[in-house]
C-alpha positions, 0 to 999 in steps of 0.5 A: 342738465344731468348729474353726470354732465354737471360733474363733468363741468365741475371736473373741467373747471378743476382741470383748468385750475390744476393747469394754472398751478402747473403751467404758470399764467395759463388762464391769463394767456388764453385770450387770443390777443392777436385775433382781437387786434382788428377791433383796436385797429378800427379806431386808427385813421389814415389818409385813405378814407376807404381803409378807415371805412373798411377797418370798421366794415370787417367787424361786421356780423357774418355767418360762422364768422367766415369773413368772406370779403375781398377788397380791391382798391381802384384809383384814389376813390373806388373799391370793388368788393368780391366774395372769397368763394372758399369761405361760403357755407354750402351745407347750411347756406346752399344758395349763399343767402346768408353770406350775402346778408353778411356782405350787407352788414359789411357795406353798411358799416363801411358807409357809416364809417365813411360818413363819419369822415365826411364822405358819401359812399356811392354804392352799386350792388351787383354791378355785373348782375345778380349771380344765381343760384350761388355767388361767383367771382363777379363783384358784390358791390362797387363803391365810390367814396366822395367828399361831401360836407352835406353827408350827416354823421350817423349816430350809430357810428360809436356803437360799431366797436362795441357791437357783439353777437351775444351767444349767452343766456339772457336775464330771464326776468327782464324783457325788452320794453315794447316801446324800446323794441319799436325804437329799434325797429325804426332804425332800418333802411328802405327795402327791409322790414324790421319787426319785433315781439315780446308777446309771451305766446309768440315768444313761446312758439319761437323758442320751440321752433328755434330749438327744433331748428337748432337740433335739426342742424346739429342732428344732420350729419352734413350740416353739423360737420360743416360747423365742426370743421370750422371750430377753432379749439383753443388759443393756438387754433384761434390765433392761427385762423381767427375766423369760424367758431372760436372755442376758447377760454381756460375750461375749453383749453383744459378739456382739449389738453385732456382729450375731452374736447376734440372735433371727433367728440364734438361731432359725436351725438353720444359724446359728453362734449356734444351733449354739453353744447346741446345743454348750453344752447337749450339754456340760452333759448329758454331764457329768451323773452323777445325776438326780432326779425327782418323780412324783404319783399322778395329774395333777390340778392339786392333784398339780401343785401338790404336785410344785412344793412338793416340787421346791422343797424338794428344790432348797433341800435341795440348796442347803444341801448345796452341790449344784447342781440344773438342771431338764431338763423337755423330755421331760415336755412335752405337745406332740405331737412329744414324745409318744414321749420322754414315754412312754419316760421313764415306761417307763424310770423305772417310772412307770405311769399314772395316776401321772405324772412331773412334774419331772426334773432333773440334779444334781451339783457345780458352780461358783456361778452368778448368781441369775436376774433377777426382777420386784420384788414391787410388780409382782406385787401387784394391790392390796388389798380389804376 
């Protein structure tokens, strides 16, 4: 980090402290409590097992935290899951592959939660066929919840409300033991292959590749602006729209108040706000000693759902082990400027077409982070029908 940017961060901290002095409990009130209620509400139970399952399912990891799920309850035991087409990411995810993976995460959390209540969740994905090349208004899945005393409870259930995507620097001197990595990759599902490495040479290659990929996304106007447009700057914006990329905390609030962090400046490669983001991400990637990835035999919609189910299971298993997970999916994106890195990643990991890498993440040990804000369940339930 340059001396000027270090001074900028120090000044930002000072600005935050100054605002505490003149604004009373400024820092204490910066936590977006309303946007975090969904995490507490996940612990509640009702007579409808579907709603209990979906309270946990909406906590699923998903690209840019768009939370695209729409839920329609049918009768007493069925639900239809569709995609909110306004919540896709056409620039960085032009074929809705990552959005579909997010639905896989959602469905697996719902299944785990239903099993905890003694219900089997019979799942038919894309009952009306797989939409191509993009998702449409047809169902992602049709779910039927059936009381079944023989359904085993999933040991990963307790990790659902503790799961995080840890977008922070990891402990540099502490890598994940290979035996632990092997255990994590064994919790997946059929149809998706989970693999991991702490091999220094491969890790070094992946650090370089993921950094190049991040800079391509950040340096390409149409893809970077998709992220900038979804940034929620400060508590008020986060509470108003508890989705997208939340930029909160006392320092961000102080910088926003003083005009040093705005969408215009976050979009400008020459602005300090943009450069701070670059420094932060580079620091995170440099302090990575293990990676994991998930591949599928092909790249069908069903494959993408399977990858999401496998990924969230791995994330839950890591949580149970006290291990942090942070997806770094830029190199997997299909916009034209990323084609070279996408090919390079498959070559480095030995994945040959028609097989496809669906998820890539860095894993390690890190301090606990806050959960990501969520829309409450009632914002995602469209209604009921007979």
